[in-house]
C-alpha positions as CSV (number, residue, x, y, z in Angstrom):
1,M,0.0,0.0,0.0
2,D,1.3,3.5,-0.9
3,E,1.4,6.2,1.7
4,E,-1.2,8.3,-0.1
5,T,-3.8,5.5,0.2
6,G,-2.8,4.8,3.8
7,Y,-3.1,8.4,4.9
8,G,-6.4,8.7,3.0
9,A,-7.8,5.7,5.0
10,V,-6.5,7.3,8.3
11,R,-8.0,10.7,7.5
12,S,-11.4,9.2,6.6
13,R,-11.3,6.7,9.5
14,D,-12.0,4.0,7.0
15,A,-12.8,0.8,8.9
16,R,-12.4,-1.3,5.8
17,F,-8.6,-1.1,6.4
18,D,-8.7,-2.2,10.0
19,G,-6.3,-5.1,10.4
20,A,-5.0,-4.6,6.9
21,F,-2.4,-2.2,8.2
22,F,-1.7,-0.1,11.3
23,F,-0.4,3.4,11.6
24,A,1.7,5.0,14.3
25,V,2.3,8.6,15.3
26,E,5.8,9.6,16.1
27,T,4.9,12.5,18.3
28,T,2.7,10.5,20.7
29,G,4.4,7.1,20.5
30,I,1.0,5.4,19.9
31,Y,-0.1,3.0,17.1
32,C,-3.7,2.7,16.0
33,R,-6.1,1.1,13.6
34,P,-7.1,3.3,10.6
35,S,-10.6,3.9,12.0
36,C,-9.4,5.3,15.2
37,P,-11.6,8.2,16.3
38,A,-8.7,10.3,17.6
39,V,-7.7,13.6,15.9
40,T,-6.0,12.9,12.6
41,P,-2.3,13.3,12.9
42,K,-0.1,15.3,10.5
43,R,1.0,13.3,7.6
44,E,4.7,13.8,8.3
45,N,4.3,12.2,11.8
46,V,2.6,9.0,10.5
47,R,4.4,5.7,10.0
48,Y,2.7,2.6,8.5
49,Y,3.1,-1.0,9.6
50,A,1.8,-4.3,8.2
51,T,1.2,-5.8,11.7
52,A,0.7,-4.7,15.2
53,A,3.9,-6.6,16.1
54,A,5.9,-4.5,13.8
55,A,4.5,-1.3,15.4
56,Q,5.3,-2.7,18.8
57,G,8.8,-3.6,17.7
58,S,9.4,0.0,16.7
59,G,8.6,1.1,20.2
60,F,4.9,2.2,19.8
61,R,2.2,1.3,22.3
62,A,-1.4,0.3,21.5
63,C,-4.0,3.0,21.5
64,R,-6.4,2.8,24.4
65,R,-9.3,4.2,22.3
66,C,-9.3,2.0,19.2
67,R,-7.6,-1.1,20.6
68,P,-5.7,-2.0,17.5
69,D,-4.6,-5.3,18.9
70,A,-8.3,-6.4,18.7
71,A,-8.8,-5.5,15.0
72,P,-9.9,-8.3,12.6
73,G,-7.0,-10.2,11.0
74,S,-5.8,-9.3,7.6
75,A,-7.7,-11.3,4.9
76,E,-4.5,-11.5,2.9
77,W,-3.2,-14.4,5.0
78,N,-6.3,-16.5,4.3
79,V,-5.9,-16.0,0.5
80,R,-2.1,-16.5,0.3
81,A,-0.8,-20.0,0.1
82,D,2.9,-19.1,0.2
83,V,5.3,-19.6,3.2
84,V,4.5,-16.3,4.8
85,G,0.8,-16.8,4.6
86,R,1.1,-20.3,6.0
87,A,3.4,-19.1,8.8
88,V,1.0,-16.3,9.9
89,R,-1.9,-18.8,10.0
90,M,0.1,-21.2,12.2
91,I,1.3,-18.5,14.5
92,G,-2.3,-17.5,15.0
93,D,-3.1,-21.1,15.9
94,G,-0.5,-21.0,18.6
95,V,2.2,-23.1,17.1
96,V,5.1,-20.9,18.2
97,D,3.8,-20.8,21.8
98,R,3.6,-24.6,21.8
99,E,6.5,-25.7,19.7
100,G,8.8,-22.6,19.3
101,V,10.2,-21.2,16.1
102,T,12.0,-24.4,15.4
103,G,8.7,-26.3,15.4
104,L,7.1,-23.7,13.1
105,A,10.0,-23.9,10.7
106,G,9.9,-27.7,10.7
107,R,6.2,-27.6,9.8
108,L,6.9,-25.2,6.9
109,G,9.9,-27.2,5.7
110,Y,12.3,-24.3,6.0
111,S,15.1,-23.4,8.5
112,A,14.3,-21.1,11.4
113,R,16.6,-18.5,9.9
114,Q,14.8,-18.6,6.5
115,V,11.4,-18.2,8.2
116,Q,12.7,-15.3,10.3
117,R,14.1,-13.6,7.2
118,Q,10.9,-13.9,5.1
119,L,8.5,-12.8,7.8
120,T,10.7,-9.8,8.8
121,A,11.1,-8.8,5.2
122,E,7.3,-8.7,4.5
123,L,5.8,-7.9,7.9
124,G,8.5,-6.1,9.8
125,A,8.4,-8.6,12.5
126,G,9.6,-12.2,13.0
127,P,7.7,-15.2,14.4
128,V,8.7,-14.5,18.0
129,A,7.4,-10.8,17.8
130,L,4.2,-11.9,16.1
131,A,3.5,-14.5,18.8
132,R,4.4,-12.0,21.5
133,A,1.9,-9.5,20.2
134,Q,-0.7,-12.3,20.2
135,R,0.1,-13.3,23.7
136,A,-0.3,-9.7,24.8
137,H,-3.7,-9.5,23.4
138,T,-4.7,-12.8,25.0
139,A,-3.4,-11.5,28.4
140,R,-5.4,-8.3,28.0
141,V,-8.6,-10.2,27.3
142,L,-8.1,-12.4,30.4
143,L,-7.2,-9.5,32.6
144,Q,-10.3,-7.6,31.6
145,T,-12.9,-10.4,31.5
146,T,-11.9,-12.8,34.4
147,H,-11.0,-12.7,38.1
148,L,-8.1,-15.0,37.5
149,P,-4.9,-14.2,39.4
150,V,-2.3,-12.3,37.4
151,T,0.2,-15.2,37.7
152,E,-2.3,-17.7,36.2
153,I,-3.0,-15.3,33.4
154,A,0.7,-15.0,32.5
155,F,1.1,-18.7,31.9
156,A,-2.4,-19.1,30.3
157,A,-1.5,-16.4,27.8
158,G,1.6,-18.3,26.8
159,F,4.4,-16.4,28.6
160,A,7.4,-18.3,29.9
161,S,7.6,-16.2,33.1
162,V,5.8,-13.6,35.0
163,R,8.6,-11.2,34.5
164,Q,8.3,-11.6,30.7
165,F,4.5,-11.1,31.0
166,N,4.9,-7.9,33.0
167,D,7.5,-6.5,30.7
168,T,5.4,-7.2,27.6
169,V,2.3,-5.6,29.0
170,R,4.2,-2.5,30.0
171,T,5.7,-2.3,26.5
172,V,2.5,-2.8,24.6
173,Y,0.0,-1.0,26.7
174,A,2.1,1.4,28.8
175,T,0.7,0.2,32.0
176,T,1.0,-2.8,34.4
177,P,-1.3,-5.8,34.3
178,T,-3.1,-4.6,37.4
179,G,-3.5,-1.2,35.8
180,L,-5.1,-2.8,32.8
181,R,-7.6,-4.7,35.0
182,A,-8.3,-1.6,37.0
183,A,-8.9,0.5,33.9
184,A,-11.4,-2.0,32.6
185,R,-13.4,-2.0,35.8
186,R,-13.4,1.8,35.9
187,S,-14.9,1.8,32.4
188,G,-17.8,-0.4,33.5
189,A,-16.5,-3.8,32.2
190,R,-17.8,-6.7,34.4
191,P,-15.5,-9.7,34.4
192,A,-16.9,-13.2,34.8
193,A,-17.5,-14.0,38.4
194,T,-15.4,-17.2,38.2
195,P,-13.4,-19.0,35.5
196,T,-16.1,-21.6,35.2
197,A,-18.5,-18.9,34.0
198,G,-16.6,-18.8,30.8
199,I,-14.7,-16.1,29.0
200,P,-16.9,-13.6,27.2
201,L,-15.4,-12.4,23.9
202,R,-16.3,-10.1,21.0
203,L,-15.1,-11.7,17.7
204,A,-14.6,-8.7,15.4
205,H,-15.2,-8.8,11.7
206,R,-14.7,-6.4,8.9
207,G,-17.7,-4.8,7.1
208,P,-21.1,-6.3,6.6
209,Y,-21.7,-9.9,7.8
210,Q,-24.5,-12.2,6.8
211,A,-25.0,-13.9,10.1
212,A,-28.3,-15.5,9.1
213,A,-26.8,-17.4,6.2
214,V,-23.9,-18.7,8.3
215,F,-26.1,-19.8,11.2
216,A,-28.5,-21.5,8.9
217,L,-25.7,-23.5,7.3
218,L,-24.3,-24.5,10.7
219,A,-27.8,-25.5,11.9
220,A,-28.3,-27.7,8.8
221,E,-24.9,-29.4,9.3
222,A,-25.0,-29.8,13.1
223,V,-23.9,-33.2,14.4
224,A,-25.7,-34.4,17.5
225,G,-23.5,-34.6,20.6
226,V,-20.9,-32.2,19.2
227,E,-23.0,-29.2,18.0
228,E,-26.3,-27.6,18.4
229,V,-28.1,-24.5,17.2
230,T,-30.9,-23.2,19.4
231,G,-33.3,-20.2,19.1
232,V,-35.1,-18.7,16.2
233,P,-33.6,-17.0,13.2
234,G,-32.2,-13.6,14.2
235,S,-31.4,-14.7,17.7
236,R,-29.8,-18.1,17.4
237,T,-27.0,-19.5,19.5
238,Y,-24.5,-22.0,18.0
239,R,-22.8,-24.2,20.6
240,R,-20.1,-26.9,20.0
241,T,-17.3,-28.8,21.7
242,L,-13.7,-28.3,20.7
243,R,-10.7,-30.7,20.9
244,L,-7.7,-28.4,21.6
245,P,-4.0,-28.9,22.2
246,Y,-4.1,-28.8,26.0
247,G,-7.7,-30.0,26.7
248,T,-11.3,-29.6,25.5
249,G,-13.6,-26.6,25.3
250,I,-17.2,-25.6,24.8
251,V,-18.1,-22.5,22.9
252,A,-21.3,-20.6,22.4
253,V,-21.6,-17.9,19.6
254,R,-24.7,-15.7,19.3
255,E,-26.2,-14.6,16.0
256,R,-26.0,-10.9,15.8
257,L,-28.0,-9.1,13.1
258,S,-26.5,-6.0,11.7
259,D,-27.5,-3.4,9.1
260,A,-25.6,-4.9,6.1
261,S,-26.3,-1.8,4.0
262,A,-24.4,0.4,6.4
263,H,-21.1,-1.4,5.7
264,R,-19.9,-1.1,9.2
265,S,-17.6,-3.4,11.0
266,G,-19.0,-5.4,13.9
267,W,-18.6,-8.5,16.0
268,L,-20.2,-11.7,17.2
269,D,-20.6,-12.3,20.9
270,A,-19.1,-15.6,22.1
271,R,-18.4,-17.3,25.4
272,L,-15.6,-19.9,25.8
273,H,-15.4,-22.6,28.5
274,L,-12.0,-24.2,28.5
275,T,-10.4,-27.0,30.6
276,D,-7.0,-25.3,30.1
277,L,-6.8,-21.5,29.6
278,R,-3.6,-22.0,27.5
279,D,-6.0,-23.0,24.7
280,L,-7.6,-19.6,24.5
281,T,-5.7,-18.2,21.6
282,T,-6.1,-21.4,19.5
283,A,-9.8,-21.6,20.3
284,V,-10.4,-18.0,19.2
285,Q,-8.5,-18.5,15.9
286,R,-10.4,-21.6,15.1
287,L,-13.7,-19.8,15.7
288,R,-12.5,-17.0,13.4
289,R,-11.9,-19.5,10.7
290,L,-15.2,-21.3,11.2
291,F,-17.1,-18.1,10.9
292,D,-14.8,-16.6,8.3
293,L,-14.3,-13.4,10.3
294,D,-11.1,-12.3,8.8
295,A,-12.5,-12.1,5.2
296,D,-12.5,-8.8,3.3
297,P,-16.1,-8.5,2.1
298,Y,-15.3,-5.3,0.2
299,A,-12.8,-7.0,-2.1
300,V,-15.1,-10.1,-2.5
301,D,-18.2,-8.1,-3.3
302,E,-16.5,-5.7,-5.6
303,R,-15.1,-8.6,-7.7
304,L,-18.2,-10.8,-7.8
305,G,-20.6,-7.9,-8.0
306,A,-19.1,-7.0,-11.4
307,D,-20.4,-10.3,-12.8
308,P,-24.0,-10.0,-14.3
309,R,-25.0,-13.4,-13.0
310,L,-23.8,-12.7,-9.4
311,A,-24.5,-9.0,-9.2
312,P,-28.1,-9.3,-7.9
313,L,-27.0,-12.0,-5.4
314,V,-24.3,-9.9,-4.0
315,A,-26.6,-6.9,-3.7
316,A,-29.1,-9.1,-1.8
317,R,-26.5,-10.5,0.6
318,P,-23.5,-8.1,0.9
319,G,-20.8,-9.6,3.1
320,L,-21.8,-13.2,2.6
321,R,-19.1,-15.5,4.1
322,S,-17.6,-18.8,3.2
323,P,-17.5,-20.6,6.5
324,G,-14.4,-22.8,7.3
325,A,-14.0,-25.4,10.1
326,A,-13.3,-25.4,13.8
327,D,-11.5,-28.7,13.3
328,P,-10.2,-29.4,9.8
329,E,-9.7,-33.1,10.4
330,E,-13.2,-33.4,11.7
331,L,-14.6,-31.5,8.7
332,A,-12.8,-33.9,6.3
333,V,-14.4,-36.9,7.9
334,R,-17.8,-35.3,7.9
335,A,-17.5,-34.2,4.3
336,L,-16.9,-37.9,3.4
337,V,-19.5,-39.7,5.6
338,G,-22.3,-37.1,5.9
339,R,-24.1,-35.7,8.9
340,H,-26.0,-38.8,10.2
341,E,-23.1,-41.2,9.9
342,A,-20.9,-38.6,11.6
343,G,-23.3,-38.6,14.5
344,R,-22.9,-42.4,14.8
345,L,-19.2,-42.1,14.8
346,V,-19.4,-39.6,17.6
347,R,-21.4,-42.0,19.7
348,A,-19.2,-45.0,18.9
349,Y,-15.7,-43.4,18.9
350,G,-16.0,-39.9,20.3
351,K,-14.4,-38.9,23.6
352,A,-17.1,-38.2,26.3
353,L,-16.8,-34.9,28.1
354,D,-16.1,-35.1,31.8
355,S,-19.1,-32.8,32.3
356,P,-21.7,-32.9,29.5
357,C,-23.4,-29.6,28.8
358,G,-27.0,-30.1,27.7
359,T,-27.0,-32.0,24.4
360,L,-23.2,-31.5,24.0
361,T,-21.7,-34.8,25.3
362,H,-18.6,-35.6,23.2
363,V,-15.7,-34.2,21.2
364,F,-15.5,-35.5,17.7
365,P,-13.3,-38.7,17.4
366,E,-9.6,-38.2,16.5
367,P,-8.4,-39.7,13.2
368,A,-6.4,-42.4,15.0
369,A,-9.7,-43.7,16.6
370,L,-11.2,-44.1,13.1
371,A,-8.2,-45.5,11.3
372,R,-9.4,-49.1,11.7
373,S,-12.9,-48.4,10.2
374,G,-12.0,-49.8,6.9
375,G,-12.9,-48.5,3.4
376,T,-12.4,-44.9,2.4
377,L,-13.0,-43.6,5.9
378,G,-10.2,-45.8,7.3
379,T,-7.9,-44.7,4.5
380,L,-8.7,-41.0,5.1
381,A,-8.3,-41.3,8.8
382,T,-5.0,-43.2,8.5
383,A,-3.6,-40.5,6.2
384,L,-4.7,-37.8,8.7
385,A,-3.3,-39.7,11.7
386,D,0.1,-40.5,10.2
387,G,0.6,-37.0,8.8
388,S,0.7,-38.0,5.1
389,L,-2.3,-35.7,4.8
390,R,-2.1,-32.3,6.6
391,L,-5.1,-30.0,6.9
392,D,-3.9,-27.7,9.7
393,P,-3.8,-23.9,9.1
394,G,-0.2,-24.0,7.8
395,A,-0.7,-26.9,5.4
396,D,0.4,-26.5,1.8
397,R,-2.9,-26.4,0.0
398,E,-1.6,-27.8,-3.3
399,A,0.2,-30.6,-1.4
400,A,-3.0,-31.4,0.5
401,R,-5.1,-31.4,-2.7
402,T,-2.6,-33.9,-4.3
403,A,-2.8,-36.1,-1.2
404,L,-6.6,-36.0,-1.2
405,L,-6.9,-36.9,-4.8
406,A,-4.5,-39.8,-4.3
407,L,-6.7,-41.4,-1.7
408,P,-9.0,-44.1,-3.2
409,G,-12.7,-43.5,-2.9
410,L,-12.6,-39.8,-2.5
411,D,-14.6,-38.1,-5.3
412,A,-13.9,-34.7,-6.6
413,Q,-16.9,-33.2,-4.8
414,V,-15.7,-34.3,-1.4
415,V,-12.2,-33.0,-2.2
416,A,-13.6,-29.6,-3.2
417,V,-15.6,-29.4,0.1
418,I,-12.5,-30.3,2.1
419,R,-10.4,-27.7,0.3
420,T,-13.1,-25.0,0.8
421,R,-14.0,-25.7,4.4
422,A,-11.0,-27.5,6.1
423,L,-8.2,-25.6,4.2
424,G,-10.1,-22.3,4.0
425,D,-9.3,-22.0,0.3
426,P,-11.3,-19.0,-1.0
427,D,-10.9,-20.0,-4.7
428,V,-12.4,-23.5,-5.1
429,G,-14.6,-23.9,-8.1
430,P,-17.2,-26.7,-8.7
431,P,-15.6,-29.9,-9.9
432,G,-16.0,-30.4,-13.7
433,A,-18.1,-27.3,-14.1
434,P,-16.6,-24.3,-15.9
435,V,-16.9,-20.9,-14.2
436,P,-15.8,-17.5,-15.4
437,D,-12.3,-16.5,-14.7
438,T,-13.7,-13.2,-13.4
439,W,-14.8,-15.1,-10.3
440,R,-11.2,-15.6,-9.3
441,P,-9.8,-15.5,-6.6
442,W,-13.2,-15.8,-4.9
443,R,-14.8,-18.8,-6.5
444,S,-15.7,-20.3,-3.1
445,Y,-17.7,-17.2,-2.2
446,A,-19.4,-17.2,-5.6
447,L,-20.6,-20.8,-5.0
448,R,-21.9,-19.7,-1.5
449,H,-23.9,-17.0,-3.2
450,L,-25.4,-19.5,-5.6
451,E,-26.2,-21.9,-2.8
452,A,-27.7,-19.2,-0.6
453,A,-30.0,-18.2,-3.4
454,Q,-31.6,-21.6,-3.6
455,P,-35.1,-21.8,-2.1
456,E,-34.1,-24.6,0.4
457,S,-31.3,-22.4,1.6
458,E,-33.4,-19.4,2.4
459,D,-33.5,-18.3,6.0
460,T,-37.0,-19.0,7.2
């Protein structure tokens, strides 16, 4: 992005660019999101950064008014399939916190030095700095929404020591952890009474969001024991269990209708119950992928709205999303066997929750538990279990596509669904059916518009 465009976005407080870049003001030492309501700084005092981590690394602290660390993620990382895009997705999933930079590099097939160089060249920050910025955001959420002791929050957010936690919070927010908590309470924020009450979150998104279409799709696909959608259209709640690196979780996300014509950014309200708070960052990122919250609806709608066939559909549903998956491996199995058979697999092989919550009783079975099923399911589960097929956020999409097509019994339609949902590929066309090149790179969204326009997909 050139500086003229960047300053224009800052001057007009254009929320479309929130998360796409950040700006910092040299005279104040603060960095913000483009839509910050503060007085517009002079052009000569503004500096631009691709990530919050890069701004923090240059010595700027987060603005207390616009909370740039809570901005929606850049849609660019969901579109890109190169090493940088894959690395950013894996860092978001908590790989650096769990496995370090060496683990991240190993998953990417590069040396740690190469990964550091490529990320720094494009983003102005390496993997450690990006993970650190993410940990700081997680810490702020826990400080402001729970009564957990500060020491517990430090380790739950992924910090190696309390000292490192304190230093990072002071650097990023220019206050102490107790100061952050006190400021939130003065502003009227009401933390959960106990950790068992769950962690309330606002999952931010960019621009208009067609929540009705997303919740209708999730309701139609819900697998008994693992998911449920309750309520009436317009005020539904989606609940599901999660299998996470350190434990399990239950999440509830509420449907929130917004004025799509206003093209404002917004959020979905969620509440997370985790057996281990170290899973918070990973759980949030998986929800963001499931609900496609980091998409850029402006870019998608502009491209697809220029097509005569799609133009009326885009006008009817601006900001329509292409949902992903909370668990890519689970999605692959479900795409193969269907909803009802998936429910049987949950009852037969799923891990029962220690404390069932209503109709939520199990987490979906791991691939290793299904590897002896025989047939195509057994073949798919074995490939997922032994790592010959990877569907995690950092997976190479072309390598995954090749591995999927090599599995006997998987037809092209199932592979397309797995690529779209499990891998989050925004540009998957219908197998064997020609589509205009003008739909690229958003063919997955084009198909969602066509599906949503069908009578049986209408929200009723």
